[in-house]
N, CA, C and O atoms as CSV, one atom per row, in Angstrom:
chain,resi,resn,atom,element,x,y,z
A,1,MET,N,N,-3.346,-16.979,-3.991
A,1,MET,CA,C,-2.044,-16.825,-4.578
A,1,MET,C,C,-0.986,-17.046,-3.511
A,1,MET,O,O,-0.978,-16.363,-2.487
A,2,GLY,N,N,-0.114,-17.977,-3.743
A,2,GLY,CA,C,0.946,-18.239,-2.802
A,2,GLY,C,C,2.081,-17.247,-2.974
A,2,GLY,O,O,2.083,-16.433,-3.898
A,3,THR,N,N,3.038,-17.329,-2.075
A,3,THR,CA,C,4.177,-16.430,-2.196
A,3,THR,C,C,5.100,-16.931,-3.293
A,3,THR,O,O,5.227,-18.133,-3.525
A,4,CYS,N,N,5.735,-15.988,-3.957
A,4,CYS,CA,C,6.613,-16.296,-5.073
A,4,CYS,C,C,8.016,-15.841,-4.698
A,4,CYS,O,O,8.184,-14.716,-4.227
A,5,PRO,N,N,9.015,-16.672,-4.891
A,5,PRO,CA,C,10.374,-16.293,-4.520
A,5,PRO,C,C,11.037,-15.328,-5.520
A,5,PRO,O,O,12.140,-14.842,-5.267
A,6,ILE,N,N,10.384,-15.054,-6.631
A,6,ILE,CA,C,10.964,-14.204,-7.665
A,6,ILE,C,C,10.567,-12.754,-7.445
A,6,ILE,O,O,9.393,-12.446,-7.242
A,7,ASP,N,N,11.552,-11.865,-7.485
A,7,ASP,CA,C,11.268,-10.433,-7.439
A,7,ASP,C,C,11.050,-9.959,-8.866
A,7,ASP,O,O,11.894,-10.177,-9.734
A,8,HIS,N,N,9.934,-9.319,-9.104
A,8,HIS,CA,C,9.582,-8.848,-10.440
A,8,HIS,C,C,9.958,-7.372,-10.565
A,8,HIS,O,O,9.648,-6.564,-9.690
A,9,SER,N,N,10.621,-7.038,-11.653
A,9,SER,CA,C,11.040,-5.660,-11.887
A,9,SER,C,C,9.857,-4.811,-12.341
A,9,SER,O,O,8.809,-5.333,-12.721
A,10,LEU,N,N,10.044,-3.507,-12.295
A,10,LEU,CA,C,9.034,-2.590,-12.805
A,10,LEU,C,C,8.743,-2.920,-14.269
A,10,LEU,O,O,7.587,-2.909,-14.693
A,11,GLU,N,N,9.777,-3.209,-15.028
A,11,GLU,CA,C,9.604,-3.546,-16.443
A,11,GLU,C,C,8.743,-4.799,-16.620
A,11,GLU,O,O,7.910,-4.859,-17.524
A,12,ASP,N,N,8.946,-5.805,-15.751
A,12,ASP,CA,C,8.125,-7.026,-15.791
A,12,ASP,C,C,6.652,-6.687,-15.570
A,12,ASP,O,O,5.773,-7.200,-16.262
A,13,VAL,N,N,6.401,-5.821,-14.604
A,13,VAL,CA,C,5.024,-5.471,-14.257
A,13,VAL,C,C,4.380,-4.652,-15.380
A,13,VAL,O,O,3.216,-4.865,-15.720
A,14,VAL,N,N,5.136,-3.721,-15.952
A,14,VAL,CA,C,4.616,-2.907,-17.060
A,14,VAL,C,C,4.270,-3.800,-18.246
A,14,VAL,O,O,3.225,-3.631,-18.874
A,15,LYS,N,N,5.150,-4.748,-18.548
A,15,LYS,CA,C,4.889,-5.668,-19.664
A,15,LYS,C,C,3.655,-6.528,-19.379
A,15,LYS,O,O,2.826,-6.741,-20.263
A,16,LYS,N,N,3.539,-7.012,-18.165
A,16,LYS,CA,C,2.372,-7.831,-17.791
A,16,LYS,C,C,1.093,-7.007,-17.907
A,16,LYS,O,O,0.076,-7.506,-18.390
A,17,LEU,N,N,1.137,-5.757,-17.471
A,17,LEU,CA,C,-0.027,-4.888,-17.598
A,17,LEU,C,C,-0.377,-4.700,-19.071
A,17,LEU,O,O,-1.547,-4.789,-19.444
A,18,ASP,N,N,0.614,-4.445,-19.901
A,18,ASP,CA,C,0.361,-4.275,-21.336
A,18,ASP,C,C,-0.282,-5.525,-21.935
A,18,ASP,O,O,-1.195,-5.431,-22.755
A,19,ASP,N,N,0.203,-6.699,-21.517
A,19,ASP,CA,C,-0.345,-7.965,-22.017
A,19,ASP,C,C,-1.803,-8.159,-21.600
A,19,ASP,O,O,-2.613,-8.678,-22.368
A,20,GLN,N,N,-2.128,-7.736,-20.377
A,20,GLN,CA,C,-3.454,-8.013,-19.812
A,20,GLN,C,C,-4.444,-6.856,-19.985
A,20,GLN,O,O,-5.635,-7.008,-19.712
A,21,LYS,N,N,-3.953,-5.714,-20.435
A,21,LYS,CA,C,-4.795,-4.516,-20.563
A,21,LYS,C,C,-6.095,-4.765,-21.330
A,21,LYS,O,O,-7.137,-4.254,-20.920
A,22,PRO,N,N,-6.078,-5.540,-22.444
A,22,PRO,CA,C,-7.338,-5.769,-23.160
A,22,PRO,C,C,-8.402,-6.509,-22.337
A,22,PRO,O,O,-9.585,-6.469,-22.675
A,23,PHE,N,N,-7.987,-7.170,-21.276
A,23,PHE,CA,C,-8.912,-7.978,-20.478
A,23,PHE,C,C,-9.359,-7.277,-19.197
A,23,PHE,O,O,-10.328,-7.692,-18.560
A,24,LEU,N,N,-8.646,-6.208,-18.822
A,24,LEU,CA,C,-8.973,-5.456,-17.608
A,24,LEU,C,C,-10.030,-4.396,-17.900
A,24,LEU,O,O,-10.119,-3.906,-19.026
A,25,PRO,N,N,-10.833,-4.038,-16.897
A,25,PRO,CA,C,-11.710,-2.881,-17.084
A,25,PRO,C,C,-10.838,-1.663,-17.397
A,25,PRO,O,O,-9.803,-1.465,-16.761
A,26,LYS,N,N,-11.250,-0.845,-18.373
A,26,LYS,CA,C,-10.410,0.254,-18.853
A,26,LYS,C,C,-9.956,1.187,-17.734
A,26,LYS,O,O,-8.777,1.532,-17.657
A,27,GLU,N,N,-10.875,1.595,-16.872
A,27,GLU,CA,C,-10.510,2.514,-15.791
A,27,GLU,C,C,-9.450,1.910,-14.875
A,27,GLU,O,O,-8.520,2.599,-14.456
A,28,LEU,N,N,-9.590,0.629,-14.567
A,28,LEU,CA,C,-8.638,-0.036,-13.699
A,28,LEU,C,C,-7.265,-0.143,-14.379
A,28,LEU,O,O,-6.235,0.046,-13.732
A,29,ALA,N,N,-7.253,-0.441,-15.662
A,29,ALA,CA,C,-5.997,-0.510,-16.411
A,29,ALA,C,C,-5.315,0.855,-16.430
A,29,ALA,O,O,-4.104,0.951,-16.229
A,30,ASP,N,N,-6.092,1.910,-16.671
A,30,ASP,CA,C,-5.544,3.264,-16.713
A,30,ASP,C,C,-4.988,3.680,-15.353
A,30,ASP,O,O,-3.904,4.258,-15.269
A,31,ARG,N,N,-5.726,3.387,-14.303
A,31,ARG,CA,C,-5.272,3.738,-12.949
A,31,ARG,C,C,-4.020,2.954,-12.568
A,31,ARG,O,O,-3.126,3.489,-11.910
A,32,THR,N,N,-3.953,1.697,-12.976
A,32,THR,CA,C,-2.777,0.882,-12.689
A,32,THR,C,C,-1.565,1.437,-13.430
A,32,THR,O,O,-0.462,1.473,-12.885
A,33,GLU,N,N,-1.767,1.862,-14.650
A,33,GLU,CA,C,-0.683,2.458,-15.432
A,33,GLU,C,C,-0.148,3.719,-14.733
A,33,GLU,O,O,1.064,3.921,-14.659
A,34,GLN,N,N,-1.041,4.548,-14.230
A,34,GLN,CA,C,-0.631,5.747,-13.490
A,34,GLN,C,C,0.099,5.369,-12.201
A,34,GLN,O,O,1.100,5.988,-11.839
A,35,PHE,N,N,-0.408,4.357,-11.522
A,35,PHE,CA,C,0.172,3.863,-10.272
A,35,PHE,C,C,1.627,3.447,-10.481
A,35,PHE,O,O,2.468,3.649,-9.605
A,36,LEU,N,N,1.917,2.872,-11.634
A,36,LEU,CA,C,3.269,2.400,-11.931
A,36,LEU,C,C,4.258,3.547,-12.170
A,36,LEU,O,O,5.461,3.309,-12.287
A,37,GLN,N,N,3.768,4.769,-12.242
A,37,GLN,CA,C,4.649,5.926,-12.379
A,37,GLN,C,C,5.271,6.308,-11.030
A,37,GLN,O,O,6.253,7.049,-10.978
A,38,GLU,N,N,4.692,5.798,-9.953
A,38,GLU,CA,C,5.186,6.104,-8.606
A,38,GLU,C,C,6.332,5.176,-8.241
A,38,GLU,O,O,6.544,4.141,-8.873
A,39,LYS,N,N,7.061,5.566,-7.211
A,39,LYS,CA,C,8.114,4.689,-6.690
A,39,LYS,C,C,7.430,3.646,-5.807
A,39,LYS,O,O,6.814,3.984,-4.797
A,40,LEU,N,N,7.544,2.398,-6.191
A,40,LEU,CA,C,6.844,1.320,-5.491
A,40,LEU,C,C,7.829,0.363,-4.844
A,40,LEU,O,O,8.938,0.165,-5.342
A,41,SER,N,N,7.419,-0.223,-3.740
A,41,SER,CA,C,8.260,-1.208,-3.064
A,41,SER,C,C,8.303,-2.499,-3.876
A,41,SER,O,O,7.438,-2.753,-4.714
A,42,GLN,N,N,9.318,-3.299,-3.614
A,42,GLN,CA,C,9.438,-4.582,-4.299
A,42,GLN,C,C,8.237,-5.458,-3.993
A,42,GLN,O,O,7.736,-6.162,-4.870
A,43,ASN,N,N,7.775,-5.416,-2.753
A,43,ASN,CA,C,6.615,-6.210,-2.362
A,43,ASN,C,C,5.379,-5.812,-3.171
A,43,ASN,O,O,4.612,-6.672,-3.603
A,44,THR,N,N,5.192,-4.517,-3.370
A,44,THR,CA,C,4.050,-4.022,-4.151
A,44,THR,C,C,4.172,-4.460,-5.605
A,44,THR,O,O,3.185,-4.882,-6.207
A,45,LEU,N,N,5.362,-4.367,-6.171
A,45,LEU,CA,C,5.568,-4.807,-7.556
A,45,LEU,C,C,5.243,-6.290,-7.705
A,45,LEU,O,O,4.582,-6.698,-8.660
A,46,ASN,N,N,5.713,-7.091,-6.754
A,46,ASN,CA,C,5.456,-8.536,-6.810
A,46,ASN,C,C,3.965,-8.835,-6.711
A,46,ASN,O,O,3.436,-9.656,-7.460
A,47,GLU,N,N,3.295,-8.162,-5.781
A,47,GLU,CA,C,1.858,-8.384,-5.587
A,47,GLU,C,C,1.076,-7.978,-6.835
A,47,GLU,O,O,0.165,-8.684,-7.268
A,48,LEU,N,N,1.439,-6.846,-7.398
A,48,LEU,CA,C,0.777,-6.349,-8.597
A,48,LEU,C,C,0.991,-7.300,-9.771
A,48,LEU,O,O,0.058,-7.579,-10.523
A,49,PHE,N,N,2.210,-7.794,-9.930
A,49,PHE,CA,C,2.511,-8.738,-11.004
A,49,PHE,C,C,1.602,-9.964,-10.905
A,49,PHE,O,O,1.050,-10.422,-11.906
A,50,HIS,N,N,1.457,-10.481,-9.701
A,50,HIS,CA,C,0.665,-11.708,-9.532
A,50,HIS,C,C,-0.839,-11.472,-9.661
A,50,HIS,O,O,-1.578,-12.388,-10.021
A,51,LEU,N,N,-1.294,-10.269,-9.376
A,51,LEU,CA,C,-2.706,-9.950,-9.622
A,51,LEU,C,C,-2.977,-9.890,-11.128
A,51,LEU,O,O,-4.068,-10.236,-11.582
A,52,LEU,N,N,-1.984,-9.452,-11.892
A,52,LEU,CA,C,-2.147,-9.339,-13.339
A,52,LEU,C,C,-1.874,-10.655,-14.072
A,52,LEU,O,O,-2.419,-10.898,-15.148
A,53,LYS,N,N,-1.029,-11.498,-13.479
A,53,LYS,CA,C,-0.613,-12.741,-14.128
A,53,LYS,C,C,-1.818,-13.630,-14.446
A,53,LYS,O,O,-2.635,-13.938,-13.579
A,54,LYS,N,N,-1.900,-14.030,-15.709
A,54,LYS,CA,C,-2.970,-14.926,-16.195
A,54,LYS,C,C,-4.371,-14.382,-15.905
A,54,LYS,O,O,-5.324,-15.150,-15.774
A,55,TYR,N,N,-4.490,-13.067,-15.806
A,55,TYR,CA,C,-5.806,-12.443,-15.596
A,55,TYR,C,C,-6.761,-12.866,-16.698
A,55,TYR,O,O,-7.939,-13.126,-16.451
A,56,ASP,N,N,-6.240,-12.933,-17.921
A,56,ASP,CA,C,-7.075,-13.299,-19.072
A,56,ASP,C,C,-7.648,-14.706,-18.973
A,56,ASP,O,O,-8.685,-14.997,-19.568
A,57,LEU,N,N,-6.984,-15.574,-18.230
A,57,LEU,CA,C,-7.440,-16.962,-18.094
A,57,LEU,C,C,-8.307,-17.192,-16.860
A,57,LEU,O,O,-8.867,-18.273,-16.679
A,58,ALA,N,N,-8.413,-16.175,-16.017
A,58,ALA,CA,C,-9.168,-16.308,-14.771
A,58,ALA,C,C,-10.674,-16.302,-15.037
A,58,ALA,O,O,-11.152,-15.706,-16.002
A,59,SER,N,N,-11.403,-16.981,-14.155
A,59,SER,CA,C,-12.865,-16.968,-14.242
A,59,SER,C,C,-13.380,-15.573,-13.908
A,59,SER,O,O,-12.644,-14.748,-13.368
A,60,GLU,N,N,-14.636,-15.315,-14.227
A,60,GLU,CA,C,-15.232,-14.010,-13.905
A,60,GLU,C,C,-15.176,-13.747,-12.397
A,60,GLU,O,O,-14.923,-12.622,-11.966
A,61,GLU,N,N,-15.409,-14.776,-11.613
A,61,GLU,CA,C,-15.370,-14.642,-10.155
A,61,GLU,C,C,-13.954,-14.289,-9.688
A,61,GLU,O,O,-13.778,-13.418,-8.836
A,62,GLU,N,N,-12.954,-14.962,-10.242
A,62,GLU,CA,C,-11.557,-14.689,-9.896
A,62,GLU,C,C,-11.168,-13.275,-10.322
A,62,GLU,O,O,-10.485,-12.565,-9.584
A,63,ARG,N,N,-11.602,-12.872,-11.509
A,63,ARG,CA,C,-11.304,-11.510,-11.985
A,63,ARG,C,C,-11.906,-10.470,-11.055
A,63,ARG,O,O,-11.261,-9.471,-10.734
A,64,ALA,N,N,-13.137,-10.701,-10.622
A,64,ALA,CA,C,-13.797,-9.756,-9.714
A,64,ALA,C,C,-12.993,-9.605,-8.421
A,64,ALA,O,O,-12.819,-8.493,-7.921
A,65,GLY,N,N,-12.512,-10.711,-7.889
A,65,GLY,CA,C,-11.688,-10.671,-6.675
A,65,GLY,C,C,-10.388,-9.924,-6.901
A,65,GLY,O,O,-9.955,-9.140,-6.056
A,66,ARG,N,N,-9.773,-10.169,-8.038
A,66,ARG,CA,C,-8.523,-9.461,-8.354
A,66,ARG,C,C,-8.777,-7.974,-8.548
A,66,ARG,O,O,-7.961,-7.146,-8.145
A,67,ASN,N,N,-9.911,-7.629,-9.166
A,67,ASN,CA,C,-10.247,-6.222,-9.368
A,67,ASN,C,C,-10.380,-5.502,-8.022
A,67,ASN,O,O,-9.939,-4.362,-7.874
A,68,VAL,N,N,-10.986,-6.170,-7.056
A,68,VAL,CA,C,-11.127,-5.590,-5.719
A,68,VAL,C,C,-9.746,-5.364,-5.108
A,68,VAL,O,O,-9.477,-4.296,-4.558
A,69,LYS,N,N,-8.878,-6.359,-5.201
A,69,LYS,CA,C,-7.533,-6.236,-4.629
A,69,LYS,C,C,-6.736,-5.141,-5.330
A,69,LYS,O,O,-6.019,-4.379,-4.682
A,70,LEU,N,N,-6.860,-5.065,-6.650
A,70,LEU,CA,C,-6.179,-3.999,-7.392
A,70,LEU,C,C,-6.685,-2.625,-6.953
A,70,LEU,O,O,-5.899,-1.709,-6.710
A,71,THR,N,N,-7.989,-2.499,-6.856
A,71,THR,CA,C,-8.589,-1.226,-6.446
A,71,THR,C,C,-8.110,-0.824,-5.056
A,71,THR,O,O,-7.791,0.341,-4.819
A,72,GLU,N,N,-8.060,-1.788,-4.137
A,72,GLU,CA,C,-7.582,-1.506,-2.781
A,72,GLU,C,C,-6.118,-1.076,-2.801
A,72,GLU,O,O,-5.733,-0.152,-2.085
A,73,MET,N,N,-5.302,-1.739,-3.616
A,73,MET,CA,C,-3.883,-1.415,-3.699
A,73,MET,C,C,-3.710,0.012,-4.239
A,73,MET,O,O,-2.902,0.781,-3.720
A,74,LEU,N,N,-4.462,0.352,-5.264
A,74,LEU,CA,C,-4.356,1.673,-5.873
A,74,LEU,C,C,-4.833,2.760,-4.908
A,74,LEU,O,O,-4.293,3.866,-4.907
A,75,ALA,N,N,-5.841,2.452,-4.089
A,75,ALA,CA,C,-6.403,3.427,-3.159
A,75,ALA,C,C,-5.417,3.758,-2.040
A,75,ALA,O,O,-5.420,4.878,-1.529
A,76,LYS,N,N,-4.576,2.801,-1.653
A,76,LYS,CA,C,-3.600,3.028,-0.575
A,76,LYS,C,C,-2.611,4.118,-0.951
A,76,LYS,O,O,-2.160,4.876,-0.093
A,77,LYS,N,N,-2.275,4.198,-2.218
A,77,LYS,CA,C,-1.268,5.160,-2.671
A,77,LYS,C,C,-1.873,6.467,-3.150
A,77,LYS,O,O,-1.153,7.435,-3.397
A,78,ALA,N,N,-3.197,6.500,-3.284
A,78,ALA,CA,C,-3.857,7.696,-3.859
A,78,ALA,C,C,-3.726,8.906,-2.960
A,78,ALA,O,O,-4.221,9.981,-3.296
């Protein structure tokens, strides 16, 4: 994933999560939803948005990689 010049709002990320929730492992979706209740940096919001973006279209291998990155991101704030 390359860098994106667009800053994504919390609302953008919440909407993206809602869109992709049916495709995410339930526990990961639930933990991400809880994570979004915290005060997050713009960089974290952007990174999270791009991990969720087009998740439904990603291959199983790509999804597995994104799941690892999501899990690592969530663990940093736990």
